[in-house]
C-alpha positions as CSV (number, residue, x, y, z in Angstrom):
1,M,160.9,-3.0,167.3
2,P,162.2,0.6,166.4
3,D,162.8,3.5,169.1
4,L,159.2,5.1,169.8
5,F,158.3,8.4,170.5
6,F,155.4,9.2,172.6
7,P,154.5,12.8,172.9
8,G,154.5,13.8,176.8
9,Y,150.7,14.6,176.7
10,T,150.0,11.0,175.3
11,K,152.2,9.3,177.9
12,K,150.5,11.3,180.8
13,I,147.2,10.3,179.6
14,L,148.3,6.6,179.2
15,S,150.1,6.5,182.4
16,A,146.8,8.4,184.4
17,L,144.8,5.4,182.9
18,N,147.0,2.9,184.0
19,S,147.6,3.9,187.2
20,A,144.2,4.2,188.0
21,G,143.6,0.5,186.8
22,Y,142.5,0.4,183.5
23,E,143.8,-0.6,180.3
24,A,145.4,1.8,178.0
25,Y,146.7,1.8,174.3
26,L,147.9,4.3,171.7
27,V,145.7,3.0,168.5
28,G,145.1,3.2,164.9
29,G,147.2,5.4,162.7
30,A,149.4,6.9,165.0
31,V,150.9,3.0,165.6
32,R,151.1,2.4,162.2
33,D,153.2,5.8,161.5
34,L,155.4,4.8,164.6
35,L,156.2,1.6,163.3
36,L,156.9,2.9,160.0
37,G,159.4,5.6,161.6
38,K,157.1,8.8,160.9
39,T,155.7,11.7,163.2
40,P,151.9,10.8,163.6
41,D,149.5,13.8,162.9
42,D,147.8,12.8,165.7
43,Y,147.7,10.3,168.7
44,D,144.1,8.6,169.7
45,I,144.0,6.2,172.9
46,T,141.8,3.5,173.5
47,T,140.9,2.1,176.9
48,N,138.5,-0.2,178.6
49,A,137.4,2.7,180.9
50,L,134.3,3.7,180.7
51,P,133.7,7.5,179.7
52,E,132.7,8.0,183.0
53,Q,135.5,6.9,184.6
54,V,137.8,8.9,182.0
55,L,136.4,11.8,182.9
56,T,137.2,11.3,186.7
57,V,140.6,10.6,186.0
58,C,140.5,13.5,183.7
59,K,139.2,15.4,187.3
60,Q,142.0,13.9,189.5
61,N,144.7,15.3,187.0
62,D,142.8,18.8,186.7
63,W,142.9,18.3,182.4
64,K,140.0,20.1,180.5
65,T,137.9,18.2,178.1
66,V,135.5,18.9,175.3
67,D,132.1,18.8,176.1
68,Q,130.6,16.9,172.9
69,L,128.2,14.2,172.6
70,G,130.8,11.7,172.1
71,H,130.7,10.4,175.1
72,N,127.6,8.2,174.1
73,F,129.9,6.6,172.0
74,G,132.3,6.1,174.6
75,C,134.7,9.1,173.3
76,V,136.1,11.5,175.5
77,V,138.5,14.5,174.0
78,I,141.1,15.0,176.6
79,V,143.1,18.9,176.4
80,I,146.3,19.1,177.6
81,D,148.9,21.4,176.6
82,G,146.4,22.8,174.1
83,V,146.7,19.8,172.4
84,A,143.2,17.5,172.2
85,T,143.6,13.4,172.4
86,E,140.2,11.4,171.7
87,V,140.2,8.4,174.4
88,T,137.7,6.3,173.4
89,T,136.1,3.2,175.1
90,F,136.5,-0.3,173.4
91,R,133.4,-0.6,171.9
92,G,131.7,-3.1,169.2
93,E,129.7,-1.9,166.3
94,R,126.8,-2.9,164.2
95,Y,125.7,-1.4,160.9
96,N,122.3,-1.5,158.7
97,D,121.5,-0.1,155.3
98,D,120.0,3.1,156.4
99,D,123.5,4.8,156.8
100,M,126.3,3.9,154.6
101,H,129.0,5.2,156.8
102,R,127.7,6.0,160.8
103,P,127.2,2.7,162.8
104,A,123.3,1.8,163.5
105,A,124.5,0.7,167.4
106,T,127.5,0.5,169.4
107,W,128.1,-0.6,172.6
108,F,131.2,-1.1,175.1
109,C,133.3,-4.2,175.4
110,S,135.7,-5.3,177.6
111,S,138.0,-6.9,174.7
112,L,140.9,-5.2,172.9
113,R,140.9,-7.7,170.2
114,E,137.1,-7.3,169.9
115,D,137.7,-3.4,169.8
116,L,140.4,-3.9,166.8
117,S,138.3,-6.4,165.1
118,R,135.9,-3.4,164.3
119,R,138.5,-1.2,162.8
120,D,139.2,-0.7,158.6
121,F,142.2,-2.5,157.7
122,T,145.0,-4.2,159.8
123,V,147.7,-1.4,159.5
124,N,145.5,0.8,161.2
125,A,144.2,-2.3,163.5
126,M,147.2,-2.4,165.9
127,A,147.6,-1.0,169.8
128,L,150.6,0.0,171.5
129,S,151.0,-0.2,175.5
130,L,153.1,3.2,177.2
131,D,155.6,0.2,177.6
132,G,156.1,-0.5,174.1
133,T,154.1,-3.9,173.9
134,L,152.8,-4.1,170.1
135,Y,149.0,-5.6,170.0
136,D,148.7,-7.0,166.6
137,Y,146.1,-9.6,166.2
138,F,145.2,-9.7,162.1
139,G,148.6,-9.8,160.9
140,G,149.1,-5.6,160.4
141,Q,152.7,-5.7,161.1
142,Q,153.6,-8.0,158.7
143,D,151.3,-6.1,156.0
144,L,153.3,-2.8,157.0
145,Q,156.8,-4.8,156.2
146,Q,155.1,-5.8,152.9
147,K,153.7,-2.8,151.7
148,I,150.2,-4.3,151.7
149,L,146.5,-2.6,152.4
150,R,143.8,-5.1,153.2
151,T,140.6,-5.2,155.4
152,V,140.8,-6.6,158.9
153,G,138.7,-9.9,158.0
154,N,135.7,-10.1,155.0
155,A,136.5,-7.1,152.5
156,K,133.3,-7.6,151.5
157,Q,131.4,-7.0,154.9
158,R,134.0,-4.4,155.8
159,F,132.9,-2.4,153.0
160,H,129.3,-3.1,153.4
161,E,129.3,-2.1,156.8
162,D,131.0,1.3,156.0
163,A,130.9,2.5,152.4
164,L,133.8,5.0,152.7
165,R,136.2,2.4,153.5
166,M,136.3,1.9,149.9
167,L,137.5,5.3,149.4
168,R,139.8,5.2,152.3
169,A,141.3,2.1,150.8
170,C,142.2,3.8,147.7
171,R,143.6,6.9,150.0
172,F,145.7,4.7,152.3
173,V,147.5,3.2,149.1
174,S,147.7,7.0,147.8
175,Q,149.5,7.9,151.1
176,L,151.4,4.9,151.9
177,G,152.3,3.8,148.7
178,F,151.0,0.3,149.4
179,T,149.4,-2.7,147.1
180,Y,145.7,-3.5,148.2
181,E,145.3,-7.0,148.3
182,Q,142.3,-9.3,149.3
183,A,142.3,-12.7,149.9
184,G,138.9,-14.3,149.1
185,C,137.9,-11.2,147.5
186,E,136.4,-11.6,143.9
187,A,139.5,-10.7,141.4
188,L,138.8,-8.7,138.2
189,P,141.2,-8.5,135.3
190,A,144.2,-6.6,135.5
191,C,144.3,-2.6,134.5
192,G,146.5,-0.6,133.2
193,A,149.0,-1.6,130.3
194,P,152.3,-4.2,131.6
195,N,155.4,-2.8,132.8
196,T,154.0,0.8,133.3
197,P,154.4,2.7,137.0
198,Y,150.6,2.0,137.1
199,Y,149.8,-1.4,136.1
200,L,147.7,-3.5,138.3
201,P,148.0,-7.1,137.6
202,H,144.5,-7.7,138.9
203,G,141.4,-5.5,140.3
204,Y,139.2,-6.6,142.8
205,S,135.1,-6.2,143.1
206,F,133.8,-3.3,145.3
207,P,130.3,-2.9,146.1
208,V,130.6,0.6,144.7
209,E,126.6,1.0,144.4
210,R,126.9,1.3,148.2
211,C,128.8,4.6,147.8
212,A,124.8,6.4,146.7
213,G,124.3,6.5,150.7
214,L,127.5,8.6,151.3
215,S,127.9,12.7,151.5
216,L,129.3,14.5,149.2
217,E,130.9,16.3,151.9
218,R,132.6,13.0,153.1
219,V,133.8,11.9,149.7
220,R,135.2,14.9,148.8
221,K,137.5,15.0,151.7
222,E,138.7,11.3,151.1
223,L,139.5,12.5,147.1
224,E,141.2,15.6,148.4
225,K,143.4,13.7,150.6
226,L,144.0,10.9,148.1
227,I,144.7,13.9,145.3
228,T,147.6,15.6,147.4
229,S,149.4,12.4,148.8
230,E,152.4,11.4,147.6
231,Y,151.6,8.5,145.6
232,A,148.3,9.8,144.5
233,G,148.3,7.8,141.0
234,K,148.3,4.6,142.5
235,G,145.2,5.4,144.6
236,L,143.5,7.3,141.0
237,M,144.6,3.8,139.5
238,L,142.9,1.2,142.2
239,M,139.7,3.8,142.1
240,M,139.6,3.5,138.3
241,A,140.2,-0.4,138.9
242,T,137.4,-1.1,141.2
243,G,134.7,1.1,139.6
244,L,134.7,3.8,141.9
245,L,135.5,6.8,139.6
246,G,132.3,5.9,138.4
247,A,130.1,5.5,141.7
248,S,128.1,8.2,143.1
249,C,127.2,9.7,146.5
250,H,124.4,12.0,147.3
251,A,124.1,15.7,148.7
252,R,121.0,17.0,150.6
253,E,119.6,20.2,149.3
254,N,116.3,21.7,150.5
255,G,115.3,18.5,152.5
256,S,115.7,16.3,149.4
257,D,118.5,14.1,147.8
258,T,120.7,14.9,144.5
259,I,122.8,11.9,143.1
260,I,126.1,13.1,142.4
261,P,128.6,11.3,139.7
262,I,132.5,11.0,141.3
263,L,134.4,11.2,138.2
264,P,133.0,9.0,135.4
265,E,134.2,11.5,132.9
266,A,137.6,9.8,133.7
267,L,136.9,6.4,132.6
268,H,137.3,6.9,128.7
269,L,141.2,7.9,129.4
270,L,142.2,4.2,130.3
271,G,143.5,2.5,127.6
272,L,143.4,6.0,125.2
273,H,146.1,5.7,122.6
274,Q,147.8,8.7,122.3
275,N,150.9,9.8,119.8
276,P,153.9,7.9,120.8
277,R,155.9,10.4,119.3
278,F,155.3,12.4,122.1
279,H,154.1,10.3,124.8
280,L,155.2,7.2,127.0
281,Y,151.5,5.9,128.3
282,D,147.9,6.2,127.2
283,T,146.1,9.3,128.7
284,W,145.2,7.9,131.6
285,E,148.5,6.8,133.1
286,H,149.9,10.0,131.6
287,T,147.4,11.6,133.8
288,L,148.5,9.8,137.0
289,L,152.3,10.4,136.2
290,A,151.9,14.0,136.1
291,I,150.2,14.4,139.1
292,D,152.4,12.7,141.2
293,N,155.3,15.0,139.0
294,S,153.7,17.6,140.9
295,P,153.5,19.7,144.1
296,H,150.7,18.6,146.6
297,D,148.5,21.6,146.0
298,L,144.8,20.9,146.0
299,A,144.3,23.4,142.9
300,I,147.4,21.8,141.0
301,R,146.2,18.6,141.7
302,W,142.7,18.6,140.5
303,A,143.8,20.8,137.4
304,L,146.3,17.7,136.2
305,V,143.3,15.4,137.3
306,L,141.1,17.0,134.8
307,H,143.5,18.6,132.1
308,D,143.1,15.8,129.4
309,L,139.8,14.5,130.2
310,G,138.4,16.0,126.7
311,K,141.2,13.8,124.8
312,G,139.5,10.9,122.8
313,L,136.1,12.7,122.7
314,P,134.5,12.5,119.0
315,N,134.2,16.0,118.5
316,V,137.9,16.4,119.6
317,R,139.8,13.2,118.2
318,K,141.4,13.7,114.7
319,L,144.0,11.2,112.9
320,N,147.0,13.2,111.5
321,K,149.1,12.1,108.4
322,E,150.7,9.7,110.1
323,S,147.4,8.5,111.5
324,Q,148.0,9.0,114.6
325,P,145.9,10.2,117.7
326,S,145.7,14.1,117.7
327,D,143.2,16.0,120.1
328,P,143.1,20.1,118.9
329,G,141.5,21.9,120.9
330,H,141.1,19.6,123.9
331,E,142.2,21.8,126.5
332,A,139.0,24.2,125.7
333,E,136.7,21.1,125.9
334,S,138.6,20.0,129.0
335,A,137.9,23.4,130.9
336,I,134.4,23.1,130.2
337,M,134.3,19.7,131.9
338,A,136.1,20.9,134.8
339,K,134.0,23.4,135.9
340,A,130.9,21.2,135.5
341,I,132.7,18.3,137.5
342,L,134.3,20.9,140.2
343,T,131.2,22.9,140.7
344,R,128.6,19.5,141.3
345,L,131.6,18.5,143.7
346,G,130.9,21.6,145.6
347,Y,133.6,23.8,145.1
348,N,133.4,27.6,145.8
349,N,133.5,30.1,142.5
350,S,136.5,31.5,143.2
351,F,138.3,27.7,143.6
352,V,136.5,26.2,140.2
353,H,137.6,29.7,138.4
354,L,141.2,29.1,139.1
355,V,141.2,25.2,138.4
356,T,139.4,25.9,135.3
357,W,141.8,28.4,134.1
358,L,144.6,26.4,135.1
359,V,143.2,23.8,132.9
360,A,142.3,25.4,129.9
361,Q,145.7,27.2,129.8
362,H,147.5,24.7,129.9
363,M,148.9,23.6,126.5
364,R,149.6,27.5,126.5
365,F,153.7,27.6,127.6
366,A,154.5,25.1,124.6
367,P,154.2,26.9,121.3
368,M,156.2,30.1,123.7
369,L,159.3,27.8,124.0
370,L,159.7,29.0,120.3
371,T,157.7,31.8,119.2
372,G,159.6,34.4,122.3
373,E,158.4,37.3,124.3
374,R,156.5,38.8,121.9
375,T,153.7,36.4,122.1
376,L,154.4,35.5,125.5
377,L,153.5,39.0,126.2
378,R,150.1,39.3,124.0
379,W,149.2,36.2,126.0
380,V,150.2,37.5,129.5
381,R,148.4,40.9,128.6
382,S,145.0,39.1,127.3
383,E,145.0,37.5,130.5
384,A,145.8,40.4,132.7
385,A,142.3,42.0,130.7
386,N,140.2,38.8,130.5
387,S,141.3,36.3,132.6
388,G,138.7,37.4,135.9
389,F,141.6,37.3,138.2
390,R,141.2,40.8,140.3
391,T,144.0,41.6,141.4
392,Q,147.8,41.4,139.9
393,A,148.5,39.3,143.3
394,E,146.1,36.6,142.0
395,L,147.1,36.5,138.6
396,T,151.3,36.1,139.6
397,Q,149.5,33.2,141.9
398,A,147.5,31.2,139.1
399,Y,150.8,31.8,136.6
400,S,152.9,30.3,139.3
401,L,150.3,27.4,139.9
402,L,150.1,27.3,136.2
403,V,153.9,26.7,135.3
404,E,153.9,23.8,138.0
405,V,151.1,22.4,135.9
406,F,152.8,22.8,132.4
407,L,156.1,21.3,133.9
408,A,154.2,18.0,135.4
409,D,152.7,17.8,132.1
410,M,155.5,18.0,130.2
411,G,157.6,15.5,132.6
412,A,154.6,13.1,131.9
413,T,156.3,12.7,128.4
414,H,159.0,12.2,126.4
415,A,160.4,15.3,127.3
416,R,161.1,14.1,130.8
417,E,164.2,12.8,129.2
418,N,165.1,15.6,127.7
419,E,167.4,18.0,130.3
420,Q,168.1,20.8,128.0
421,L,164.2,21.2,127.0
422,M,163.1,20.5,130.7
423,A,165.6,23.0,131.9
424,E,164.5,25.7,129.3
425,G,160.6,24.8,130.1
426,R,161.3,25.8,133.9
427,L,163.2,29.3,132.8
428,L,160.2,30.2,130.8
429,G,157.9,29.6,133.4
430,R,160.4,31.7,136.0
431,Q,160.0,34.5,133.4
432,V,156.4,34.5,132.6
433,V,156.0,34.7,136.6
434,E,158.3,37.6,137.0
435,L,156.9,39.2,134.0
436,V,153.3,38.9,135.5
437,R,154.4,39.9,138.9
438,T,156.1,43.4,137.6
439,R,155.0,44.3,134.3
440,M,151.2,43.4,134.1
441,P,148.6,44.6,136.7
442,V,145.1,43.6,136.6
443,C,143.5,46.4,138.1
444,T,143.7,49.8,138.6
445,K,144.7,49.2,142.3
446,D,148.0,47.4,140.9
447,L,149.2,50.6,139.6
448,A,151.9,52.3,141.3
449,I,149.8,55.5,141.6
450,G,146.7,55.8,143.2
451,G,143.7,58.4,143.5
452,R,145.3,60.2,146.2
453,E,148.6,61.0,143.9
454,L,146.0,62.6,141.1
455,L,144.1,64.7,143.4
456,E,146.6,67.3,143.2
457,F,146.0,67.9,139.5
458,V,143.4,66.1,138.4
459,H,139.6,66.8,139.5
460,Q,138.2,64.0,141.7
461,S,135.4,63.2,139.2
462,E,138.1,62.4,136.3
463,I,140.2,60.0,138.3
464,K,138.4,57.1,137.3
465,N,139.0,57.5,133.9
466,I,142.7,58.6,134.2
467,L,143.3,55.1,136.2
468,F,141.8,52.9,133.8
469,Y,143.5,55.0,130.7
470,L,146.9,54.4,132.5
471,L,146.1,50.5,133.1
472,E,145.1,50.1,129.7
473,R,148.8,51.4,128.7
474,V,150.6,49.8,130.8
475,Q,148.6,46.2,129.8
476,S,149.4,47.3,126.3
477,G,153.4,47.4,127.1
478,N,153.5,51.2,126.0
479,L,154.3,52.7,129.6
480,P,156.1,51.1,132.5
481,N,154.4,50.5,135.7
482,E,156.5,53.2,137.4
483,K,155.4,56.2,139.6
484,E,157.2,58.8,137.8
485,A,156.4,57.1,134.3
486,L,153.1,57.0,135.1
487,L,152.6,60.8,136.7
488,T,154.3,62.0,133.0
489,A,152.2,60.0,131.3
490,V,148.9,62.1,133.5
491,H,150.4,65.0,132.6
492,K,151.0,64.8,128.7
493,H,147.3,62.9,128.6
494,L,146.0,66.4,130.5
495,K,147.6,68.5,128.4
496,R,146.8,66.7,124.9
497,K,142.8,66.7,126.2
498,T,143.5,70.7,126.7
499,T,144.9,71.3,123.8
500,L,142.4,69.4,121.7
501,S,139.6,71.2,123.8
502,L,140.7,74.8,123.1
503,G,141.2,74.0,119.4
504,E,137.6,72.9,119.7
505,Q,136.6,76.3,120.9
506,L,138.5,77.9,118.1
């Protein structure tokens, strides 16, 4: 067993409970991560001490506890050195069909094995004592070594108990890079193309219809964790193979439930042929590779999940002269679909706008590699005036994200084999971001001068018009966004207006 690191606050809790005569163990994801040589995000403890007994130990040690209803479920939250740790009494659970995630009944038990048996996956069902003794009743350590994810016991039963475990399976695959396997689970046909990075020799039948009982909020949280993980492509392929992409959850509004599809729009991408002159894989595996090529940013990852949804649709797909598929204008169709999907998934307007813009614009960089700065300037000026971003900083950030989307998409094609082309793409991206950052104000507040400077020689009623005049000139490329240049332009503008006025009087 590798050397394990226990934080000081965790040692204090385990030691205090042991000294009081109780069993106490580190449990769950923390044990898994420690065995993998990773630093856990948090540390959970399980014990045979009842909640009131845990609270007594806390009082004896002058530890703060968080007053939560969790005491009723055997959970006490202890705060030491500003860090909260959940301490949960050994318990069993029973589920019914009324709730697809929360147990209908819980009870305290005295056995560590029984407590671990209720957990989702073998790699999360291990416990570790303070002296380093590992308790592994279900083969979790072996599964870690073999990089396998499987449920504790019968998968159908585990997923029937808690439908969220199906999404958690895909999420853990995306976080750990493991392969999902399940003895005794109904196997489905292979998913994907052989000899590709995301090929699954066989899928598994998940009871995806039970996802309908899950809340949108819980499903969205799992999706976000999944798509921003290191092996997001593997997790999304498992969602495709098991039918989870086509499943639905629900949102409660105004006292009634609304059915929310998760992502059925992506189902047609699996096996969707692309022009082999440019593409390595079908549209779905191209999407997965692009995602895995990108930074772990939520907006970037969502944009890449959605960027090619319009491909293959009857109103988009065409055949070129070589009878190879082509999808002109797919980015516009994908953007329309992206807006609808993100809106129904409950994202706020600004996030929906950003991701939709990234999807709509993801094809714009490629031609710029050939057409040069003039075309580039026209594009950037148009977006500064019409994109809907409120400030130059917002537009700069949007273009920074777009560069990453473009490079990830480009790197999921044959272009990845051309180092010079990829280098040119990265250089173009840097140039665009710098251009937007330094030369492309979006609103009058982005100008190098403001109303205060103009008050000295411009009547207050005219300041707004003058600022919009300057903004238009800067965005058109006729005027640099520099204080002296702007002031000179204002003086010339005012002189011209005065001359015209005098001419009219004469």
